[in-house]
Every structure is written in structure tokens, then in C-alpha cells.
RODO-2510 file (C-alpha; in nm, 4 decimals, decimal comma):
residues 85
     n   res          X          Y          Z
     1     m    -2,4826    -0,5192    -0,7016
     2     e    -2,1364    -0,6615    -0,6363
     3     a    -2,0338    -0,7961    -0,2970
     4     q    -1,7834    -0,5708    -0,1216
     5     v    -1,5873    -0,5739     0,2011
     6     e    -1,4055    -0,2544     0,3077
     7     g    -1,4051    -0,1300    -0,0529
     8     v    -1,2697    -0,4584    -0,1920
     9     d    -1,4716    -0,6306    -0,4621
    10     l    -1,5014    -0,9960    -0,3612
    11     l    -1,5042    -1,0999    -0,7256
    12     g    -1,1363    -1,0129    -0,7514
    13     d    -1,1252    -0,6482    -0,8534
    14     a    -0,8892    -0,4137    -0,6717
    15     p    -1,0123    -0,1627    -0,4129
    16     e    -1,1558     0,1459    -0,5855
    17     w    -0,8839     0,3759    -0,4498
    18     q    -0,6115     0,1751    -0,6264
    19     e    -0,7205     0,3138    -0,9619
    20     r    -0,6254     0,6615    -0,8358
    21     a    -0,2969     0,5523    -0,6765
    22     l     0,0186     0,6949    -0,8315
    23     c     0,1908     0,3579    -0,7961
    24     s    -0,0553     0,2101    -1,0453
    25     q     0,0942     0,4466    -1,3036
    26     t     0,4586     0,3626    -1,2309
    27     d     0,6980     0,0694    -1,2256
    28     p     0,5741    -0,1740    -0,9558
    29     e     0,9311    -0,2961    -0,8983
    30     a     1,0051     0,0261    -0,7092
    31     f     0,7432    -0,0724    -0,4502
    32     f     0,8796    -0,4231    -0,3984
    33     p     1,2575    -0,3781    -0,3749
    34     e     1,4862    -0,6724    -0,3107
    35     k     1,6050    -0,7151     0,0470
    36     g     1,8369    -0,4256     0,1247
    37     g     1,7227    -0,2349    -0,1850
    38     s     1,6309     0,1313    -0,1812
    39     t     1,2770     0,2392    -0,0932
    40     r     1,3478     0,6052    -0,1702
    41     e     1,1702     0,6224    -0,5095
    42     a     0,8580     0,4433    -0,3861
    43     k     0,8332     0,6652    -0,0784
    44     r     0,8791     0,9764    -0,2936
    45     i     0,5874     0,8679    -0,5120
    46     c     0,3750     0,7834    -0,2068
    47     g     0,4430     1,1287    -0,0650
    48     r     0,2599     1,2871    -0,3602
    49     c    -0,0253     1,0332    -0,3737
    50     d    -0,3844     1,1353    -0,2940
    51     v    -0,4778     0,7882    -0,1646
    52     k    -0,1765     0,7318     0,0622
    53     a    -0,3938     0,7041     0,3760
    54     e    -0,6313     0,4524     0,2141
    55     c    -0,3336     0,2502     0,0940
    56     l    -0,1756     0,2353     0,4397
    57     e    -0,5093     0,1471     0,5992
    58     y    -0,5533    -0,1348     0,3479
    59     a    -0,2015    -0,2694     0,4097
    60     l    -0,2464    -0,2652     0,7861
    61     g    -0,5928    -0,4198     0,7668
    62     h    -0,4809    -0,6966     0,5304
    63     d    -0,1465    -0,7644     0,7014
    64     e     0,0529    -0,6913     0,3856
    65     r     0,4006    -0,8212     0,4612
    66     f     0,5865    -0,7137     0,1489
    67     g     0,6418    -0,3888    -0,0333
    68     i     0,5880    -0,0211     0,0267
    69     w     0,2261     0,0619     0,1111
    70     g     0,1067     0,4079     0,2121
    71     g     0,4656     0,5291     0,2195
    72     l     0,5831     0,2741     0,4761
    73     s     0,8043    -0,0327     0,4466
    74     e     0,7207    -0,3685     0,6042
    75     r     0,9385    -0,2860     0,9052
    76     e     0,7795     0,0577     0,9491
    77     r     0,4293    -0,0922     0,9329
    78     r     0,5207    -0,3521     1,1979
    79     k     0,6503    -0,0759     1,4279
    80     l     0,3339     0,1252     1,3718
    81     k     0,1134    -0,1723     1,4549
    82     r     0,3094    -0,2350     1,7778
    83     r     0,2723     0,1300     1,8853
    84     v    -0,1028     0,1250     1,8183
    85     a    -0,1618    -0,2100     1,9922
***
């Protein structure tokens, strides 16, 4: 049995939901745009993704500071965390 924390394999494998994520089947550059770059394509993909909620929960729980996670940018995730706190 492998050690796991919140669905993350401690031996280095990705969370199980990431295998089902649409972003894993597309260009990762869309999800990590340069400063000022468009997030439109990444958010469009996230909008159709079955694991969007799990992705956002993971990003919030792991304080992901870069990229589009669960359909939200870094700035949007910070605002969400402030509203919840």
C-alpha cells in the first residue's frame, strides 16, 4: 500500500484526479501564461473539465501560486481565499 495524503502519492505520483484532467491532454503552456498573457484558453478548457473542483481544491490546499488551477488565476484564488478566511 502506498502512502497518501489528500489523494497525493507521497512517492511522487500526481493526484489521481490529474489523470482525468483535460489540461493533462493539452498544451501546459496555456495554463502558465507569461505575466499579462491571456488566460482565456485555459479557462475555457477548465470550464469543460470533470475534475475542476478537485483541481481548485488542490491548488488552494497546496498554495499554488502560479498558473490556472480549477479555472482560476493566481489573483482569483487569492481573492477567494480572502473571502473565505
